[in-house]
C-alpha positions in Angstrom: -78.1 -22.5 93.7 -77.8 -24.6 90.6 -75.1 -23.8 88.1 -76.2 -22.6 84.8 -74.5 -24.3 81.8 -72.5 -22.0 79.8 -74.0 -21.1 76.4 -72.1 -22.5 73.4 -70.4 -20.1 71.2 -72.5 -18.7 68.4 -71.8 -20.7 65.3 -72.4 -17.8 63.0 -69.5 -15.9 64.6 -67.2 -18.9 63.9 -68.5 -19.2 60.3 -67.8 -15.5 59.7 -64.4 -15.8 61.2 -63.5 -18.8 59.0 -64.7 -17.0 55.9 -62.1 -14.3 56.5 -59.3 -16.2 58.2 -59.0 -19.1 55.8 -58.4 -16.9 52.7 -56.2 -14.5 54.6 -54.0 -17.5 55.7 -53.7 -18.9 52.2 -53.0 -15.5 50.5 -50.6 -14.4 53.3 -48.7 -17.7 53.2 -48.4 -17.5 49.4 -47.1 -13.9 49.6 -44.5 -14.8 52.2 -43.3 -17.9 50.4 -43.1 -16.0 47.1 -41.5 -12.7 48.3 -39.0 -14.0 50.8 -36.0 -16.3 50.2 -35.5 -19.4 52.3 -32.1 -19.8 53.9 -32.1 -23.4 55.1 -33.8 -26.7 54.4 -36.4 -27.7 56.9 -36.7 -31.2 58.4 -38.8 -33.6 56.4 -41.5 -33.6 59.1 -41.9 -29.8 58.8 -42.2 -30.1 55.0 -44.9 -32.7 55.2 -46.7 -30.8 58.0 -46.8 -27.6 55.9 -48.3 -29.4 53.0 -50.7 -31.3 55.2 -52.0 -28.0 56.6 -52.2 -26.3 53.2 -54.2 -29.1 51.6 -57.1 -29.1 54.1 -57.2 -25.3 53.9 -57.9 -25.6 50.2 -60.5 -28.3 50.8 -62.1 -26.0 53.5 -62.4 -23.2 51.0 -64.9 -25.3 49.1 -66.9 -25.9 52.3 -67.4 -22.1 52.9 -67.5 -21.1 49.2 -71.2 -20.3 49.2 -70.9 -17.9 52.1 -68.0 -15.8 50.8 -67.6 -13.4 47.9 -66.7 -15.2 44.7 -63.7 -13.0 44.1 -62.3 -13.9 47.5 -62.8 -17.6 46.9 -61.0 -17.4 43.5 -58.0 -15.4 44.9 -57.6 -17.8 47.9 -58.0 -20.9 45.7 -55.3 -19.6 43.2 -53.0 -18.8 46.1 -53.5 -22.2 47.7 -52.9 -24.0 44.4 -49.8 -21.9 43.8 -48.4 -23.0 47.2 -48.2 -26.5 45.7 -47.0 -25.2 42.3 -44.1 -23.4 43.9 -42.9 -26.8 45.2 -42.7 -28.1 41.7 -40.3 -25.4 40.4 -37.1 -26.8 41.8 -35.5 -29.1 44.3 -34.9 -26.3 46.8 -38.5 -25.1 46.4 -39.8 -28.6 47.0 -38.0 -28.8 50.3 -38.5 -25.2 51.5 -41.8 -24.2 49.9 -40.3 -20.9 49.0 -39.8 -19.7 45.4 -36.2 -18.4 46.1 -33.4 -20.1 48.1 -30.1 -18.6 49.0 -27.5 -19.3 51.6 -26.6 -16.5 54.1 -23.0 -15.3 53.9 -20.7 -16.4 56.7 
């Protein structure tokens, strides 16, 4: 018997998943970084990695913009841009990506 090649995943399923996962990631990441305080500075590589993940997510929003609701696109875009705006508020915010920074008591 000959083996049948497996069918590739349906691209429409992946498109629908991206339309919901990308905005959820950006908005959720924004809420976590805004509402929780950071307690230590990350390594430089972690800081750069976080920013290099957030930037393509914002660019990816424009790629799927026509297939999503306009209000979802706007909210996700604002959240994504605010992730970078948070880093401009202070030195601690630049390093941690969080709006608040505090040391834990010892």
